[in-house]
mmCIF file of the N, C-alpha and C atoms, coordinates in Angstrom:
data_MODEL
# 
_entry.id   MODEL 
# 
loop_
_atom_site.group_PDB 
_atom_site.id 
_atom_site.type_symbol 
_atom_site.label_atom_id 
_atom_site.label_alt_id 
_atom_site.label_comp_id 
_atom_site.label_asym_id 
_atom_site.label_entity_id 
_atom_site.label_seq_id 
_atom_site.pdbx_PDB_ins_code 
_atom_site.Cartn_x 
_atom_site.Cartn_y 
_atom_site.Cartn_z 
_atom_site.occupancy 
_atom_site.B_iso_or_equiv 
_atom_site.pdbx_formal_charge 
_atom_site.auth_seq_id 
_atom_site.auth_comp_id 
_atom_site.auth_asym_id 
_atom_site.auth_atom_id 
_atom_site.pdbx_PDB_model_num 
ATOM 1   N N  . MET A 1 1  ? 75.662 -27.058 4.089   1.00 0.00 ? 1  MET A N  1 
ATOM 2   C CA . MET A 1 1  ? 74.805 -27.790 3.684   1.00 0.00 ? 1  MET A CA 1 
ATOM 3   C C  . MET A 1 1  ? 74.783 -28.196 1.745   1.00 0.00 ? 1  MET A C  1 
ATOM 4   N N  . VAL A 1 2  ? 74.321 -26.666 1.458   1.00 0.00 ? 2  VAL A N  1 
ATOM 5   C CA . VAL A 1 2  ? 74.611 -26.648 -0.124  1.00 0.00 ? 2  VAL A CA 1 
ATOM 6   C C  . VAL A 1 2  ? 76.087 -27.012 -0.332  1.00 0.00 ? 2  VAL A C  1 
ATOM 7   N N  . VAL A 1 3  ? 76.988 -27.019 0.243   1.00 0.00 ? 3  VAL A N  1 
ATOM 8   C CA . VAL A 1 3  ? 78.306 -27.066 -0.962  1.00 0.00 ? 3  VAL A CA 1 
ATOM 9   C C  . VAL A 1 3  ? 78.437 -28.668 -0.538  1.00 0.00 ? 3  VAL A C  1 
ATOM 10  N N  . HIS A 1 4  ? 77.611 -29.927 0.657   1.00 0.00 ? 4  HIS A N  1 
ATOM 11  C CA . HIS A 1 4  ? 77.975 -30.960 0.382   1.00 0.00 ? 4  HIS A CA 1 
ATOM 12  C C  . HIS A 1 4  ? 76.804 -31.513 -0.657  1.00 0.00 ? 4  HIS A C  1 
ATOM 13  N N  . LEU A 1 5  ? 75.763 -30.414 -0.859  1.00 0.00 ? 5  LEU A N  1 
ATOM 14  C CA . LEU A 1 5  ? 74.736 -31.097 -1.888  1.00 0.00 ? 5  LEU A CA 1 
ATOM 15  C C  . LEU A 1 5  ? 75.975 -30.867 -3.248  1.00 0.00 ? 5  LEU A C  1 
ATOM 16  N N  . GLY A 1 6  ? 76.103 -30.305 -3.214  1.00 0.00 ? 6  GLY A N  1 
ATOM 17  C CA . GLY A 1 6  ? 76.604 -29.711 -4.261  1.00 0.00 ? 6  GLY A CA 1 
ATOM 18  C C  . GLY A 1 6  ? 78.101 -31.036 -4.901  1.00 0.00 ? 6  GLY A C  1 
ATOM 19  N N  . ALA A 1 7  ? 78.723 -30.964 -3.490  1.00 0.00 ? 7  ALA A N  1 
ATOM 20  C CA . ALA A 1 7  ? 80.036 -32.139 -3.792  1.00 0.00 ? 7  ALA A CA 1 
ATOM 21  C C  . ALA A 1 7  ? 79.352 -33.725 -4.331  1.00 0.00 ? 7  ALA A C  1 
ATOM 22  N N  . VAL A 1 8  ? 78.560 -33.952 -3.573  1.00 0.00 ? 8  VAL A N  1 
ATOM 23  C CA . VAL A 1 8  ? 77.608 -35.161 -3.702  1.00 0.00 ? 8  VAL A CA 1 
ATOM 24  C C  . VAL A 1 8  ? 76.780 -35.485 -5.289  1.00 0.00 ? 8  VAL A C  1 
ATOM 25  N N  . ALA A 1 9  ? 76.167 -34.179 -5.516  1.00 0.00 ? 9  ALA A N  1 
ATOM 26  C CA . ALA A 1 9  ? 75.532 -34.290 -6.944  1.00 0.00 ? 9  ALA A CA 1 
ATOM 27  C C  . ALA A 1 9  ? 76.303 -34.143 -7.495  1.00 0.00 ? 9  ALA A C  1 
ATOM 28  N N  . GLY A 1 10 ? 77.562 -33.130 -8.077  1.00 0.00 ? 10 GLY A N  1 
ATOM 29  C CA . GLY A 1 10 ? 78.461 -32.600 -9.234  1.00 0.00 ? 10 GLY A CA 1 
ATOM 30  C C  . GLY A 1 10 ? 77.443 -31.696 -9.666  1.00 0.00 ? 10 GLY A C  1 
ATOM 31  N N  . VAL A 1 11 ? 76.955 -30.825 -8.684  1.00 0.00 ? 11 VAL A N  1 
ATOM 32  C CA . VAL A 1 11 ? 75.862 -29.563 -9.593  1.00 0.00 ? 11 VAL A CA 1 
ATOM 33  C C  . VAL A 1 11 ? 75.129 -28.567 -8.512  1.00 0.00 ? 11 VAL A C  1 
ATOM 34  N N  . GLY A 1 12 ? 74.947 -27.350 -8.763  1.00 0.00 ? 12 GLY A N  1 
ATOM 35  C CA . GLY A 1 12 ? 75.086 -26.595 -7.995  1.00 0.00 ? 12 GLY A CA 1 
ATOM 36  C C  . GLY A 1 12 ? 73.232 -26.677 -7.153  1.00 0.00 ? 12 GLY A C  1 
ATOM 37  N N  . HIS A 1 13 ? 72.897 -25.633 -6.237  1.00 0.00 ? 13 HIS A N  1 
ATOM 38  C CA . HIS A 1 13 ? 71.857 -25.702 -5.782  1.00 0.00 ? 13 HIS A CA 1 
ATOM 39  C C  . HIS A 1 13 ? 71.109 -25.544 -6.669  1.00 0.00 ? 13 HIS A C  1 
ATOM 40  N N  . ALA A 1 14 ? 70.891 -24.525 -7.395  1.00 0.00 ? 14 ALA A N  1 
ATOM 41  C CA . ALA A 1 14 ? 69.657 -23.458 -8.312  1.00 0.00 ? 14 ALA A CA 1 
ATOM 42  C C  . ALA A 1 14 ? 69.693 -24.767 -9.703  1.00 0.00 ? 14 ALA A C  1 
ATOM 43  N N  . ARG A 1 15 ? 70.333 -25.686 -9.825  1.00 0.00 ? 15 ARG A N  1 
ATOM 44  C CA . ARG A 1 15 ? 70.432 -26.519 -10.928 1.00 0.00 ? 15 ARG A CA 1 
ATOM 45  C C  . ARG A 1 15 ? 69.486 -27.604 -10.404 1.00 0.00 ? 15 ARG A C  1 
ATOM 46  N N  . LEU A 1 16 ? 69.696 -28.025 -9.466  1.00 0.00 ? 16 LEU A N  1 
ATOM 47  C CA . LEU A 1 16 ? 69.705 -29.333 -8.706  1.00 0.00 ? 16 LEU A CA 1 
ATOM 48  C C  . LEU A 1 16 ? 67.779 -28.664 -8.535  1.00 0.00 ? 16 LEU A C  1 
ATOM 49  N N  . ILE A 1 17 ? 67.249 -27.538 -8.470  1.00 0.00 ? 17 ILE A N  1 
ATOM 50  C CA . ILE A 1 17 ? 66.210 -27.197 -7.933  1.00 0.00 ? 17 ILE A CA 1 
ATOM 51  C C  . ILE A 1 17 ? 65.257 -27.155 -10.004 1.00 0.00 ? 17 ILE A C  1 
ATOM 52  N N  . PHE A 1 18 ? 66.028 -26.103 -10.300 1.00 0.00 ? 18 PHE A N  1 
ATOM 53  C CA . PHE A 1 18 ? 65.627 -26.346 -11.688 1.00 0.00 ? 18 PHE A CA 1 
ATOM 54  C C  . PHE A 1 18 ? 65.258 -27.608 -12.173 1.00 0.00 ? 18 PHE A C  1 
ATOM 55  N N  . ASP A 1 19 ? 65.748 -28.415 -11.995 1.00 0.00 ? 19 ASP A N  1 
ATOM 56  C CA . ASP A 1 19 ? 66.039 -30.215 -12.733 1.00 0.00 ? 19 ASP A CA 1 
ATOM 57  C C  . ASP A 1 19 ? 64.435 -30.705 -11.811 1.00 0.00 ? 19 ASP A C  1 
ATOM 58  N N  . ARG A 1 20 ? 64.817 -30.538 -11.087 1.00 0.00 ? 20 ARG A N  1 
ATOM 59  C CA . ARG A 1 20 ? 63.897 -31.509 -10.046 1.00 0.00 ? 20 ARG A CA 1 
ATOM 60  C C  . ARG A 1 20 ? 62.362 -30.600 -10.318 1.00 0.00 ? 20 ARG A C  1 
ATOM 61  N N  . PHE A 1 21 ? 62.110 -29.317 -9.734  1.00 0.00 ? 21 PHE A N  1 
ATOM 62  C CA . PHE A 1 21 ? 60.640 -29.085 -9.396  1.00 0.00 ? 21 PHE A CA 1 
ATOM 63  C C  . PHE A 1 21 ? 60.346 -27.813 -10.424 1.00 0.00 ? 21 PHE A C  1 
ATOM 64  N N  . GLY A 1 22 ? 61.752 -27.665 -11.451 1.00 0.00 ? 22 GLY A N  1 
ATOM 65  C CA . GLY A 1 22 ? 61.132 -26.849 -12.487 1.00 0.00 ? 22 GLY A CA 1 
ATOM 66  C C  . GLY A 1 22 ? 61.333 -25.382 -12.998 1.00 0.00 ? 22 GLY A C  1 
ATOM 67  N N  . LYS A 1 23 ? 60.822 -24.628 -13.737 1.00 0.00 ? 23 LYS A N  1 
ATOM 68  C CA . LYS A 1 23 ? 61.167 -23.707 -13.862 1.00 0.00 ? 23 LYS A CA 1 
ATOM 69  C C  . LYS A 1 23 ? 60.587 -22.460 -12.767 1.00 0.00 ? 23 LYS A C  1 
ATOM 70  N N  . PHE A 1 24 ? 59.383 -22.617 -12.401 1.00 0.00 ? 24 PHE A N  1 
ATOM 71  C CA . PHE A 1 24 ? 58.987 -21.776 -12.136 1.00 0.00 ? 24 PHE A CA 1 
ATOM 72  C C  . PHE A 1 24 ? 59.542 -22.032 -10.535 1.00 0.00 ? 24 PHE A C  1 
ATOM 73  N N  . TRP A 1 25 ? 59.855 -22.364 -9.981  1.00 0.00 ? 25 TRP A N  1 
ATOM 74  C CA . TRP A 1 25 ? 60.506 -22.584 -8.327  1.00 0.00 ? 25 TRP A CA 1 
ATOM 75  C C  . TRP A 1 25 ? 61.671 -22.352 -8.676  1.00 0.00 ? 25 TRP A C  1 
ATOM 76  N N  . GLY A 1 26 ? 63.005 -23.300 -9.527  1.00 0.00 ? 26 GLY A N  1 
ATOM 77  C CA . GLY A 1 26 ? 63.888 -22.224 -9.724  1.00 0.00 ? 26 GLY A CA 1 
ATOM 78  C C  . GLY A 1 26 ? 64.245 -21.146 -9.663  1.00 0.00 ? 26 GLY A C  1 
ATOM 79  N N  . ALA A 1 27 ? 62.937 -20.521 -10.344 1.00 0.00 ? 27 ALA A N  1 
ATOM 80  C CA . ALA A 1 27 ? 63.158 -18.414 -10.455 1.00 0.00 ? 27 ALA A CA 1 
ATOM 81  C C  . ALA A 1 27 ? 63.026 -18.510 -9.292  1.00 0.00 ? 27 ALA A C  1 
ATOM 82  N N  . PHE A 1 28 ? 61.759 -19.177 -8.405  1.00 0.00 ? 28 PHE A N  1 
ATOM 83  C CA . PHE A 1 28 ? 61.401 -18.277 -7.108  1.00 0.00 ? 28 PHE A CA 1 
ATOM 84  C C  . PHE A 1 28 ? 62.305 -18.619 -6.191  1.00 0.00 ? 28 PHE A C  1 
ATOM 85  N N  . SER A 1 29 ? 63.273 -19.854 -5.996  1.00 0.00 ? 29 SER A N  1 
ATOM 86  C CA . SER A 1 29 ? 64.345 -19.855 -5.459  1.00 0.00 ? 29 SER A CA 1 
ATOM 87  C C  . SER A 1 29 ? 65.946 -18.723 -5.242  1.00 0.00 ? 29 SER A C  1 
ATOM 88  N N  . VAL A 1 30 ? 65.906 -18.782 -6.718  1.00 0.00 ? 30 VAL A N  1 
ATOM 89  C CA . VAL A 1 30 ? 66.981 -17.712 -6.494  1.00 0.00 ? 30 VAL A CA 1 
ATOM 90  C C  . VAL A 1 30 ? 66.455 -16.564 -6.290  1.00 0.00 ? 30 VAL A C  1 
ATOM 91  N N  . GLY A 1 31 ? 65.400 -15.640 -6.590  1.00 0.00 ? 31 GLY A N  1 
ATOM 92  C CA . GLY A 1 31 ? 64.585 -14.729 -6.018  1.00 0.00 ? 31 GLY A CA 1 
ATOM 93  C C  . GLY A 1 31 ? 65.045 -14.474 -4.840  1.00 0.00 ? 31 GLY A C  1 
ATOM 94  N N  . ASP A 1 32 ? 64.221 -15.664 -4.332  1.00 0.00 ? 32 ASP A N  1 
ATOM 95  C CA . ASP A 1 32 ? 64.064 -15.430 -2.521  1.00 0.00 ? 32 ASP A CA 1 
ATOM 96  C C  . ASP A 1 32 ? 65.491 -15.391 -2.179  1.00 0.00 ? 32 ASP A C  1 
ATOM 97  N N  . LEU A 1 33 ? 66.647 -16.237 -2.493  1.00 0.00 ? 33 LEU A N  1 
ATOM 98  C CA . LEU A 1 33 ? 67.935 -16.511 -2.183  1.00 0.00 ? 33 LEU A CA 1 
ATOM 99  C C  . LEU A 1 33 ? 68.225 -14.641 -2.445  1.00 0.00 ? 33 LEU A C  1 
ATOM 100 N N  . PHE A 1 34 ? 68.275 -13.926 -3.028  1.00 0.00 ? 34 PHE A N  1 
ATOM 101 C CA . PHE A 1 34 ? 68.559 -12.760 -3.775  1.00 0.00 ? 34 PHE A CA 1 
ATOM 102 C C  . PHE A 1 34 ? 67.972 -11.814 -2.718  1.00 0.00 ? 34 PHE A C  1 
ATOM 103 N N  . ILE A 1 35 ? 66.919 -11.796 -2.719  1.00 0.00 ? 35 ILE A N  1 
ATOM 104 C CA . ILE A 1 35 ? 65.819 -11.025 -1.976  1.00 0.00 ? 35 ILE A CA 1 
ATOM 105 C C  . ILE A 1 35 ? 66.309 -11.196 -0.353  1.00 0.00 ? 35 ILE A C  1 
ATOM 106 N N  . VAL A 1 36 ? 66.556 -12.208 0.122   1.00 0.00 ? 36 VAL A N  1 
ATOM 107 C CA . VAL A 1 36 ? 67.029 -12.765 1.210   1.00 0.00 ? 36 VAL A CA 1 
ATOM 108 C C  . VAL A 1 36 ? 68.125 -11.735 1.865   1.00 0.00 ? 36 VAL A C  1 
ATOM 109 N N  . ASN A 1 37 ? 69.511 -11.987 1.188   1.00 0.00 ? 37 ASN A N  1 
ATOM 110 C CA . ASN A 1 37 ? 70.981 -12.142 0.965   1.00 0.00 ? 37 ASN A CA 1 
ATOM 111 C C  . ASN A 1 37 ? 70.936 -10.185 0.865   1.00 0.00 ? 37 ASN A C  1 
ATOM 112 N N  . ALA A 1 38 ? 70.155 -9.929  0.582   1.00 0.00 ? 38 ALA A N  1 
ATOM 113 C CA . ALA A 1 38 ? 69.841 -8.486  0.325   1.00 0.00 ? 38 ALA A CA 1 
ATOM 114 C C  . ALA A 1 38 ? 69.373 -7.588  1.569   1.00 0.00 ? 38 ALA A C  1 
ATOM 115 N N  . LEU A 1 39 ? 68.219 -8.156  2.074   1.00 0.00 ? 39 LEU A N  1 
ATOM 116 C CA . LEU A 1 39 ? 68.247 -7.617  3.595   1.00 0.00 ? 39 LEU A CA 1 
ATOM 117 C C  . LEU A 1 39 ? 68.450 -8.281  4.871   1.00 0.00 ? 39 LEU A C  1 
ATOM 118 N N  . THR A 1 40 ? 69.359 -8.967  4.261   1.00 0.00 ? 40 THR A N  1 
ATOM 119 C CA . THR A 1 40 ? 70.516 -9.790  5.222   1.00 0.00 ? 40 THR A CA 1 
ATOM 120 C C  . THR A 1 40 ? 71.727 -8.266  5.294   1.00 0.00 ? 40 THR A C  1 
ATOM 121 N N  . ILE A 1 41 ? 72.381 -8.045  4.161   1.00 0.00 ? 41 ILE A N  1 
ATOM 122 C CA . ILE A 1 41 ? 73.174 -6.892  4.076   1.00 0.00 ? 41 ILE A CA 1 
ATOM 123 C C  . ILE A 1 41 ? 72.755 -5.702  4.167   1.00 0.00 ? 41 ILE A C  1 
ATOM 124 N N  . VAL A 1 42 ? 71.355 -4.998  4.354   1.00 0.00 ? 42 VAL A N  1 
ATOM 125 C CA . VAL A 1 42 ? 70.880 -3.356  4.828   1.00 0.00 ? 42 VAL A CA 1 
ATOM 126 C C  . VAL A 1 42 ? 70.646 -3.875  6.190   1.00 0.00 ? 42 VAL A C  1 
ATOM 127 N N  . THR A 1 43 ? 70.362 -4.715  6.511   1.00 0.00 ? 43 THR A N  1 
ATOM 128 C CA . THR A 1 43 ? 69.682 -4.536  8.097   1.00 0.00 ? 43 THR A CA 1 
ATOM 129 C C  . THR A 1 43 ? 71.267 -4.819  9.061   1.00 0.00 ? 43 THR A C  1 
ATOM 130 N N  . GLY A 1 44 ? 72.000 -5.375  8.364   1.00 0.00 ? 44 GLY A N  1 
ATOM 131 C CA . GLY A 1 44 ? 73.676 -5.370  9.195   1.00 0.00 ? 44 GLY A CA 1 
ATOM 132 C C  . GLY A 1 44 ? 74.218 -4.739  8.835   1.00 0.00 ? 44 GLY A C  1 
ATOM 133 N N  . ILE A 1 45 ? 74.251 -3.528  8.136   1.00 0.00 ? 45 ILE A N  1 
ATOM 134 C CA . ILE A 1 45 ? 75.316 -2.054  8.220   1.00 0.00 ? 45 ILE A CA 1 
ATOM 135 C C  . ILE A 1 45 ? 74.825 -1.583  9.180   1.00 0.00 ? 45 ILE A C  1 
ATOM 136 N N  . PRO A 1 46 ? 73.591 -1.032  9.721   1.00 0.00 ? 46 PRO A N  1 
ATOM 137 C CA . PRO A 1 46 ? 73.203 -0.176  11.030  1.00 0.00 ? 46 PRO A CA 1 
ATOM 138 C C  . PRO A 1 46 ? 73.762 -0.956  12.086  1.00 0.00 ? 46 PRO A C  1 
ATOM 139 N N  . ALA A 1 47 ? 73.954 -2.300  12.065  1.00 0.00 ? 47 ALA A N  1 
ATOM 140 C CA . ALA A 1 47 ? 73.440 -2.457  13.605  1.00 0.00 ? 47 ALA A CA 1 
ATOM 141 C C  . ALA A 1 47 ? 75.089 -2.513  14.088  1.00 0.00 ? 47 ALA A C  1 
ATOM 142 N N  . PRO A 1 48 ? 75.909 -2.115  13.590  1.00 0.00 ? 48 PRO A N  1 
ATOM 143 C CA . PRO A 1 48 ? 77.405 -1.830  14.536  1.00 0.00 ? 48 PRO A CA 1 
ATOM 144 C C  . PRO A 1 48 ? 77.174 -0.491  14.947  1.00 0.00 ? 48 PRO A C  1 
ATOM 145 N N  . ARG A 1 49 ? 76.476 0.219   14.560  1.00 0.00 ? 49 ARG A N  1 
ATOM 146 C CA . ARG A 1 49 ? 76.428 1.722   15.220  1.00 0.00 ? 49 ARG A CA 1 
ATOM 147 C C  . ARG A 1 49 ? 75.614 1.890   16.986  1.00 0.00 ? 49 ARG A C  1 
ATOM 148 N N  . TYR A 1 50 ? 74.849 0.639   16.665  1.00 0.00 ? 50 TYR A N  1 
ATOM 149 C CA . TYR A 1 50 ? 74.321 0.936   18.266  1.00 0.00 ? 50 TYR A CA 1 
ATOM 150 C C  . TYR A 1 50 ? 74.270 -0.590  19.192  1.00 0.00 ? 50 TYR A C  1 
# 
């Protein structure tokens, strides 16, 4: 969905959030994305062992 959004708008997901909602929500979105991706990787590591 983000790829489609970028293709139509011509800019990336973070740039759209920063431009539309401001610095706080842009930073919040980027930080949230980083945390969620890190947790996904960490929780996915022990999964094949069980």
